ROTI-667482 format. One record per residue: x, y, z of N, C-alpha, C in turn; residue number from 1; residue in three letters; chain. Coordinates in Angstrom, 2 decimals, decimal comma. Example, Ala and Ser with C-alpha at 12.3 -4.5 7.8 and 13.67 -1.06 7.14 Angstrom:
ROTI-667482
     nxx     nyy     nzz    caxx    cayy    cazz     cxx     cyy     czz setor kolmi bamar
   13,19   -5,69    7,80   12,30   -4,50    7,80   13,20   -3,30    7,80     1   ALA     A
   12,85   -2,25    7,08   13,67   -1,06    7,14   12,90    0,03    7,87     2   SER     A
***
This chain:
ROTI-667482
     nxx     nyy     nzz    caxx    cayy    cazz     cxx     cyy     czz setor kolmi bamar
  -16,43    0,71  -10,41  -16,01    0,00   -9,08  -14,83    0,50   -8,35     1   MET     A
  -13,79    0,63   -8,93  -12,61    1,09   -8,45  -12,47    2,17   -7,27     2   PRO     A
  -12,10    2,56   -5,97  -12,50    2,89   -5,35  -11,23    4,36   -5,69     3   GLU     A
   -9,94    4,30   -6,11   -9,25    4,82   -6,49   -8,91    4,02   -7,90     4   SER     A
   -8,75    5,66   -8,61   -8,04    5,64   -9,78   -6,66    5,20   -9,87     5   SER     A
   -5,92    5,67   -8,62   -4,87    4,76   -8,76   -4,67    4,00   -8,41     6   LYS     A
   -5,09    2,37   -8,55   -5,52    1,06   -8,43   -4,96    1,05   -9,05     7   GLU     A
   -4,47   -0,37   -9,74   -4,22   -1,38  -11,00   -5,18   -1,86  -11,03     8   SER     A
   -5,57   -2,87  -12,04   -6,59   -3,58  -12,35   -6,30   -4,78  -11,50     9   PRO     A
   -5,11   -4,98  -11,27   -4,67   -6,42  -11,11   -5,02   -6,48   -9,22    10   ALA     A
   -5,30   -5,07   -8,11   -5,16   -5,10   -7,04   -6,77   -4,88   -7,26    11   ILE     A
   -7,16   -4,36   -7,92   -9,05   -4,46   -7,82   -9,67   -6,04   -8,18    12   ILE     A
   -8,93   -6,46   -8,81   -9,47   -8,28   -9,18   -9,27   -8,69   -7,68    13   ILE     A
   -8,15   -8,58   -7,15   -7,76   -9,24   -5,89   -8,82   -9,13   -4,75    14   ARG     A
   -9,13   -7,38   -4,95  -10,01   -6,94   -3,93  -10,66   -7,96   -3,69    15   ARG     A
  -11,72   -7,60   -5,36  -13,20   -8,59   -5,78  -13,04   -9,58   -5,31    16   LEU     A
  -12,08  -10,50   -5,50  -11,78  -11,99   -5,43  -12,21  -11,94   -3,72    17   LEU     A
  -11,07  -11,07   -3,04  -11,09  -11,62   -1,38  -12,55  -11,25   -0,91    18   GLU     A
  -13,46  -10,28   -1,29  -14,30  -10,03   -0,67  -15,66  -10,83   -1,12    19   ARG     A
  -15,27  -11,12   -3,01  -15,99  -12,47   -3,11  -15,87  -13,71   -2,32    20   ALA     A
  -15,14  -14,28   -1,61  -14,68  -15,39   -0,94  -15,21  -14,64    0,28    21   ALA     A
  -15,17  -13,77    0,56  -15,80  -13,77    2,09  -17,32  -14,09    2,21    22   VAL     A
  -18,11  -13,86    1,58  -19,36  -13,08    1,43  -19,67  -14,62    1,07    23   PHE     A
  -19,06  -14,86   -0,13  -19,61  -16,42   -0,53  -19,43  -17,52    0,78    24   ALA     A
  -18,52  -17,22    1,83  -18,62  -18,17    2,93  -19,56  -17,94    4,07    25   ALA     A
  -19,75  -16,59    3,92  -20,70  -15,65    4,81  -21,83  -16,60    4,23    26   VAL     A
  -22,40  -16,39    3,46  -23,91  -17,30    2,73  -23,78  -18,84    2,50    27   TRP     A
  -22,56  -19,23    3,01  -22,33  -20,62    3,13  -23,05  -21,23    4,19    28   TRP     A
  -22,23  -20,57    5,04  -22,55  -20,86    6,68  -24,10  -20,34    6,98    29   VAL     A
  -24,57  -19,26    6,36  -26,24  -18,72    7,13  -26,82  -20,02    6,21    30   VAL     A
  -26,83  -20,53    5,07  -27,30  -21,46    4,77  -27,20  -22,73    4,63    31   ALA     A
  -26,61  -22,68    5,75  -25,83  -24,37    6,34  -25,33  -25,45    5,57    32   GLU     A
  -24,88  -24,86    4,31  -24,10  -25,76    3,43  -24,55  -26,30    2,71    33   ALA     A
  -25,93  -25,40    2,14  -27,01  -26,13    0,96  -26,46  -25,93   -0,26    34   ASP     A
  -26,20  -26,89   -0,71  -26,05  -26,43   -3,04  -26,71  -25,87   -3,19    35   PRO     A
  -28,14  -26,18   -3,24  -29,10  -25,25   -3,88  -29,63  -24,03   -3,41    36   GLU     A
  -28,96  -23,25   -2,51  -28,73  -22,12   -1,82  -28,71  -21,39   -2,52    37   SER     A
  -27,62  -21,56   -3,39  -26,48  -21,17   -4,21  -27,43  -20,21   -4,99    38   TRP     A
  -28,97  -20,31   -6,25  -29,78  -20,65   -7,14  -29,94  -18,84   -6,65    39   LEU     A
  -30,34  -18,91   -4,85  -30,70  -17,54   -4,48  -29,52  -16,72   -3,77    40   PHE     A
  -28,22  -18,12   -3,50  -27,34  -16,69   -2,79  -26,07  -15,87   -3,93    41   GLY     A
  -26,26  -16,70   -5,19  -24,95  -16,11   -5,88  -25,28  -14,81   -6,25    42   ALA     A
  -26,62  -14,37   -6,67  -26,56  -13,16   -6,85  -26,42  -12,09   -5,83    43   PRO     A
  -26,84  -12,52   -4,94  -26,33  -11,57   -3,63  -24,96  -11,08   -3,00    44   PHE     A
  -24,20  -12,76   -3,24  -22,90  -13,00   -3,01  -22,52  -11,48   -3,90    45   VAL     A
  -22,88  -11,56   -5,35  -22,03  -10,84   -6,16  -22,50   -9,48   -6,05    46   LEU     A
  -24,09   -8,77   -5,97  -24,48   -7,77   -5,00  -23,80   -7,23   -4,23    47   LEU     A
  -23,74   -7,76   -2,98  -22,56   -7,46   -1,33  -21,64   -7,23   -2,34    48   ALA     A
  -20,74   -8,29   -3,18  -19,35   -7,50   -3,42  -18,76   -6,82   -4,28    49   THR     A
  -20,13   -6,10   -5,07  -20,07   -4,81   -5,67  -20,20   -3,46   -4,59    50   VAL     A
  -21,25   -3,93   -4,25  -21,54   -2,57   -2,87  -20,53   -2,34   -2,24    51   ALA     A
  -19,70   -3,60   -1,55  -18,78   -3,11   -0,49  -17,00   -2,70   -1,07    52   SER     A
  -17,13   -3,00   -2,61  -16,30   -2,36   -3,51  -16,43   -0,50   -3,49    53   LEU     A
  -18,09   -0,57   -3,99  -18,21    1,27   -3,99  -18,04    1,90   -3,06    54   LYS     A
  -19,08    1,14   -1,67  -19,11    1,55   -0,52  -17,86    1,88    0,70    55   LEU     A
  -17,19    1,35    0,66  -15,76    0,68    1,63  -14,46    1,35    1,03    56   THR     A
  -13,86    2,18    1,79  -12,44    3,04    1,10  -11,92    1,94    1,21    57   PRO     A
  -10,71    2,37    0,27   -9,94    1,11    0,59   -9,19    1,62    1,90    58   SER     A
   -8,53    0,48    2,40   -7,72    0,58    3,74   -6,34    0,41    3,24    59   ARG     A
   -5,74    1,15    4,11   -3,89    0,93    3,56   -3,23   -0,33    4,85    60   GLY     A
   -3,84   -0,86    5,16   -3,63   -2,40    5,75   -4,12   -3,36    4,84    61   TRP     A
   -3,04   -4,60    5,00   -3,57   -5,80    4,54   -3,43   -6,84    6,12    62   ARG     A
   -4,49   -8,14    5,86   -4,52   -8,87    7,01   -4,23  -10,05    6,52    63   ILE     A
   -2,91  -10,27    7,60   -1,77  -11,98    7,10   -2,91  -13,03    6,65    64   ARG     A
   -2,90  -14,03    6,10   -4,26  -15,55    6,23   -3,21  -15,97    7,61    65   PRO     A
   -1,85  -16,17    7,95   -1,06  -16,96    8,55   -1,78  -16,45   10,17    66   LEU     A
   -1,37  -15,04    9,87   -1,38  -14,02   11,44   -3,17  -13,98   11,69    67   GLY     A
   -4,03  -14,35   10,87   -5,71  -14,45   11,09   -5,08  -15,99   11,61    68   ALA     A
   -4,76  -16,75   11,06   -5,09  -18,26   11,53   -4,87  -17,91   13,04    69   LEU     A
   -3,41  -17,71   13,56   -2,59  -17,97   14,28   -3,78  -16,76   15,50    70   ARG     A
   -4,23  -15,99   15,07   -4,90  -14,85   15,74   -5,90  -15,95   16,62    71   TYR     A
   -6,99  -16,25   15,47   -7,86  -16,73   15,96   -7,69  -18,03   16,53    72   ALA     A
   -7,14  -18,96   16,18   -6,75  -20,34   17,42   -5,91  -19,68   18,49    73   ALA     A
   -5,38  -18,46   18,77   -5,23  -17,68   20,50   -6,72  -17,16   20,62    74   PHE     A
   -6,85  -16,45   20,25   -8,43  -15,68   20,79   -9,50  -17,13   21,31    75   PHE     A
   -9,44  -18,65   20,51   -9,93  -19,22   21,20  -10,08  -19,77   22,10    76   VAL     A
   -8,68  -20,26   22,38   -7,53  -20,45   23,46   -8,02  -19,84   24,76    77   HIS     A
   -7,69  -18,44   24,27   -7,79  -17,79   25,66   -9,57  -17,62   25,68    78   GLN     A
  -10,57  -17,42   24,97  -11,82  -17,11   25,72  -12,24  -18,71   26,35    79   SER     A
  -11,67  -19,80   25,93  -12,33  -21,08   26,54  -12,05  -20,90   28,10    80   VAL     A
  -10,38  -20,17   27,96   -9,64  -20,61   29,03   -9,84  -19,41   30,36    81   ALA     A
  -10,06  -18,48   29,74  -10,98  -17,67   30,47  -12,13  -17,50   30,91    82   GLY     A
  -13,27  -18,02   30,18  -14,50  -18,72   30,27  -14,52  -19,21   31,72    83   GLY     A
  -13,64  -20,36   31,58  -13,76  -21,39   32,60  -13,14  -20,77   33,78    84   PHE     A
  -12,12  -19,76   34,09  -12,30  -18,99   35,23  -13,32  -18,54   35,30    85   ASP     A
  -13,97  -18,08   34,95  -14,53  -17,13   34,98  -15,89  -17,43   35,66    86   VAL     A
  -16,17  -18,83   34,97  -17,21  -19,61   35,37  -17,04  -20,19   36,38    87   ALA     A
  -15,60  -20,60   37,16  -14,96  -21,08   38,31  -15,29  -20,04   39,32    88   LEU     A
  -15,25  -18,92   39,18  -14,92  -17,96   40,12  -16,48  -17,62   40,37    89   ARG     A
  -17,39  -17,82   39,29  -18,82  -17,52   39,78  -19,41  -18,59   40,61    90   ALA     A
  -18,67  -19,46   40,99  -19,15  -21,01   41,12  -18,83  -21,49   42,60    91   VAL     A
  -17,72  -20,82   42,82  -16,42  -20,92   44,04  -16,16  -19,74   44,01    92   ARG     A
  -16,87  -19,37   45,37  -16,69  -17,83   46,21  -15,30  -17,85   46,88    93   PRO     A
  -14,76  -18,83   46,66  -12,73  -19,13   47,35  -11,92  -18,63   46,44    94   SER     A
  -12,64  -18,67   45,42  -11,51  -17,81   44,19  -11,85  -16,44   44,47    95   LEU     A
  -10,54  -15,98   44,26  -10,12  -14,45   44,79  -10,91  -13,73   43,06    96   PRO     A
  -11,63  -12,65   43,88  -11,93  -11,39   43,03  -11,33   -9,89   43,06    97   LEU     A
  -10,29   -9,77   42,69   -9,66   -7,89   42,95   -9,89   -7,23   41,91    98   ASP     A
  -11,10   -6,96   41,37  -11,03   -6,16   40,38  -10,18   -4,77   40,77    99   PRO     A
   -9,89   -4,46   39,58   -9,10   -3,06   39,55   -9,28   -2,80   37,40   100   GLU     A
   -9,25   -0,77   38,07   -8,85   -0,21   36,89   -7,70   -0,03   36,15   101   VAL     A
   -6,90   -0,56   35,19   -5,22   -0,69   35,00   -5,42    0,48   33,39   102   LEU     A
   -4,03    0,89   33,60   -3,99    1,31   32,18   -2,65    0,73   31,64   103   ARG     A
   -2,90    0,61   30,34   -1,56   -0,51   29,80   -0,94    0,17   28,37   104   TYR     A
    0,23    0,67   28,53    1,10    1,33   27,39    1,17    0,53   26,28   105   GLY     A
    0,50    0,79   25,15    0,15    0,20   24,02    2,00    0,43   23,19   106   LEU     A
    1,85   -0,59   22,50    2,79   -0,44   21,96    2,66   -0,89   20,03   107   ARG     A
    1,32   -1,01   19,73    1,12   -0,68   18,44    0,68    0,56   17,78   108   LEU     A
    1,27    1,22   17,25    0,98    1,98   16,50   -0,18    2,78   15,86   109   GLU     A
   -0,96    1,73   14,90   -2,04    2,38   14,04   -2,93    2,22   14,72   110   PRO     A
   -3,59    3,20   14,20   -5,11    3,07   15,35   -5,92    1,80   14,69   111   GLU     A
   -6,04    1,52   13,05   -6,78   -0,07   13,15   -6,40   -1,25   14,35   112   HIS     A
   -5,08   -1,71   14,55   -4,90   -2,54   15,15   -4,57   -1,67   16,60   113   ALA     A
   -4,91   -0,98   17,18   -4,89   -0,36   18,39   -6,39   -0,97   18,83   114   ARG     A
   -7,75   -0,26   17,46   -8,78   -0,74   18,01   -9,07   -2,45   17,98   115   VAL     A
   -8,89   -2,57   17,65   -9,08   -4,31   17,72   -8,43   -5,03   18,86   116   LEU     A
   -7,31   -4,54   19,05   -6,60   -4,49   20,61   -7,48   -4,65   21,36   117   LEU     A
   -8,20   -3,43   21,28   -9,09   -2,96   22,26  -10,44   -3,87   22,45   118   ALA     A
  -10,84   -3,85   21,46  -11,82   -5,07   20,90  -12,07   -6,56   21,68   119   ASP     A
  -10,35   -6,71   21,11  -10,45   -8,32   22,12  -10,49   -8,31   23,29   120   THR     A
   -9,64   -7,37   23,65   -9,35   -7,61   25,04  -11,13   -7,45   25,75   121   ILE     A
  -12,10   -6,70   25,23  -13,62   -7,04   25,88  -13,93   -7,82   25,12   122   SER     A
  -13,84   -8,68   24,35  -14,50   -9,93   24,22  -13,70  -11,57   25,16   123   LEU     A
  -12,49  -10,95   25,46  -12,04  -12,10   26,45  -12,29  -11,93   27,87   124   LEU     A
  -12,91  -13,22   28,38  -13,53  -13,75   29,86  -13,44  -12,67   31,28   125   PRO     A
  -13,22  -11,62   31,66  -12,54  -11,32   33,14  -12,10   -9,80   32,28   126   GLY     A
  -11,96   -8,98   30,89  -11,31   -7,87   31,05  -12,39   -7,17   29,91   127   THR     A
  -12,45   -5,79   30,41  -13,42   -4,86   29,44  -12,14   -3,56   28,94   128   LEU     A
  -11,92   -3,23   28,44  -11,45   -2,18   27,76  -12,48   -1,04   27,79   129   SER     A
  -11,76    0,54   28,01  -12,56    0,95   27,86  -12,91    2,71   27,68   130   SER     A
  -10,90    2,73   26,76  -11,37    3,72   26,38   -9,17    4,05   26,17   131   GLY     A
   -9,42    4,59   24,90   -7,84    4,76   24,71   -7,64    5,75   24,22   132   ILE     A
   -6,82    6,49   24,86   -5,75    7,51   24,65   -3,64    7,71   24,79   133   GLU     A
   -4,19    8,86   23,31   -2,86    8,48   22,87   -2,08    7,00   22,89   134   GLU     A
   -1,12    6,54   23,89   -0,46    5,53   23,59   -0,87    4,66   24,85   135   ASP     A
   -1,99    5,05   25,31   -2,41    3,93   27,04   -4,06    3,47   26,71   136   THR     A
   -3,95    2,05   26,87   -5,62    1,60   26,92   -5,99    1,32   28,60   137   LEU     A
   -6,97    1,53   28,67   -7,46    2,01   30,09   -8,74    0,47   29,79   138   THR     A
   -8,19   -0,34   30,95   -9,40   -1,49   30,87   -9,89   -1,73   32,40   139   MET     A
  -11,04   -2,62   32,15  -10,97   -3,22   33,70  -10,81   -4,67   34,40   140   HIS     A
  -10,08   -5,08   35,08  -10,20   -6,72   35,05  -10,73   -6,94   36,14   141   VAL     A
  -10,77   -8,36   36,32  -11,50   -9,17   37,48  -10,21   -9,19   38,73   142   LEU     A
   -9,50   -9,31   38,22   -8,66  -10,06   39,04   -7,31   -9,50   39,12   143   ASP     A
   -7,05   -8,33   39,50   -5,49   -8,06   38,97   -3,98   -8,53   39,77   144   VAL     A
   -4,48   -9,85   40,52   -3,23  -10,99   41,01   -2,63  -11,67   39,46   145   SER     A
   -3,63  -11,27   38,93   -3,62  -12,15   37,39   -2,17  -11,84   36,57   146   LEU     A
   -2,31  -12,28   36,01   -0,10  -11,90   34,85   -0,99  -10,91   33,50   147   PRO     A
   -2,10  -10,23   33,76   -2,54   -8,93   33,30   -1,46   -8,26   32,16   148   VAL     A
   -0,43   -8,01   32,63    0,97   -7,34   31,71    1,10   -8,53   30,64   149   ALA     A
    1,20   -9,50   31,18    2,18  -10,61   29,99    0,76  -11,04   28,96   150   GLU     A
   -0,69  -11,00   29,48   -1,62  -11,56   28,91   -1,43  -10,11   28,08   151   SER     A
   -1,56   -9,05   28,23   -2,03   -7,97   27,26   -0,54   -8,07   26,34   152   MET     A
    0,75   -8,30   26,25    1,56   -8,36   25,42    1,31   -9,45   24,29   153   ARG     A
    0,46  -10,13   24,85    0,74  -12,12   24,08   -0,61  -11,26   23,08   154   ALA     A
   -1,98  -10,43   23,41   -2,62  -10,04   22,44   -2,48   -9,38   21,45   155   VAL     A
   -1,51   -8,32   22,19   -1,02   -7,35   21,45    0,44   -7,67   20,14   156   GLU     A
    0,76   -9,09   21,05    2,04   -9,37   19,88    0,92  -10,27   18,59   157   GLU     A
   -0,18  -11,32   18,89   -1,08  -11,97   18,03   -1,68  -10,78   17,07   158   ARG     A
   -1,99   -9,50   17,66   -2,91   -8,63   16,79   -1,94   -7,83   15,51   159   VAL     A
   -0,39   -7,69   16,01    0,61   -7,24   15,23    1,42   -8,60   14,32   160   ALA     A
    0,74   -9,68   14,76    1,06  -10,46   13,79    0,02  -10,38   12,40   161   ASP     A
   -1,54  -10,64   12,94   -1,92  -10,43   12,20   -2,38   -9,55   11,35   162   LEU     A
   -1,98   -8,53   11,60   -1,62   -7,29   10,46   -0,29   -6,90    9,91   163   PHE     A
    0,82   -7,94   10,27    2,95   -7,51    9,81    2,89   -6,11   10,36   164   GLY     A
    2,45   -5,96   11,53    3,58   -4,98   12,05    4,38   -4,91   13,11   165   LEU     A
    5,27   -4,72   13,12    6,57   -4,69   14,12    5,73   -3,54   15,43   166   ASP     A
    6,12   -4,46   16,28    5,66   -3,34   17,78    6,96   -2,02   18,19   167   LEU     A
    6,75   -1,45   19,08    7,55    0,02   19,29    8,23   -1,01   20,33   168   CYS     A
    9,12   -0,50   20,81   10,13   -0,71   21,74    9,63   -0,56   23,32   169   ASP     A
    8,90    0,63   22,95    8,49    1,11   24,59    7,02    0,79   24,60   170   THR     A
    6,64    0,92   25,77    5,24    0,37   26,10    4,96   -1,04   26,53   171   GLY     A
    4,09   -1,23   27,02    3,79   -2,94   27,44    3,83   -3,43   29,15   172   GLY     A
    3,94   -1,62   29,84    3,99   -2,00   30,69    2,10   -1,30   31,55   173   GLY     A
    2,29   -1,47   33,03    1,12   -2,07   33,57    0,75   -0,80   34,84   174   ILE     A
   -0,42   -0,26   34,87   -0,39    0,67   35,90   -1,97    0,80   36,24   175   GLU     A
   -1,97    0,99   37,57   -3,39    1,32   38,38   -4,01    2,53   37,59   176   ALA     A
   -5,05    2,59   38,45   -5,80    4,21   37,66   -6,35    4,37   39,50   177   CYS     A
   -6,23    5,23   39,80   -6,63    5,90   40,76   -9,01    6,33   40,33   178   ALA     A
   -9,25    5,52   41,03  -10,86    5,84   40,42  -11,49    6,63   42,12   179   ILE     A
  -11,77    7,86   41,59  -12,31    8,58   42,89  -14,31    7,60   43,68   180   ASP     A
  -14,82    8,26   44,42  -15,64    7,46   44,68  -16,97    7,54   43,97   181   GLU     A
  -16,76    8,64   43,41  -17,70    9,08   42,64  -18,08    7,21   40,91   182   GLY     A
  -16,38    6,69   40,65  -16,75    5,92   39,99  -15,81    6,39   38,82   183   GLY     A
  -15,43    7,63   38,91  -14,53    8,66   37,98  -13,57    8,10   37,83   184   ALA     A
  -12,78    8,59   36,44  -10,96    8,04   36,80  -10,32    9,35   36,98   185   GLU     A
   -9,25    9,32   37,82   -8,23   10,71   38,51   -7,24   10,44   38,02   186   ARG     A
***
């Protein structure tokens, strides 16, 4: 079951319990909290837990539970507020649309945190990340007049809090990308 012979039994047990809790929560949601479903679900939760320990390499990072709660609350709030803004722009043509492709200087260093940041930006209404190169995230926004840099810094802070990371002192700035007539970035 262990992925590395260097892991102590306490770490293996903790990881086993964490994963079992996640799979049990997923089963509980899928089974619509039906207590009778556990007769069928419990063996599959156990099987999924063991398989995930065997098949998934040990990661060098951890998610902080309080950081995860703050991230989830922030994400839900931003999704609702952003969705409302996009819906208003769709039904009220008087609201401005000023799309732009922008580059944001990243303050997060680990790759897993950068990927989550890019994914989070893509899931929030009005923004779409298009790539990460070195220390820069490229994204498309619906309205460049909105406080994009401040919003990006807020998302980056929530992702850092989620993983218990410190942010770099540099980065956090926004600049427009030049796009040629064919739609390619210059």
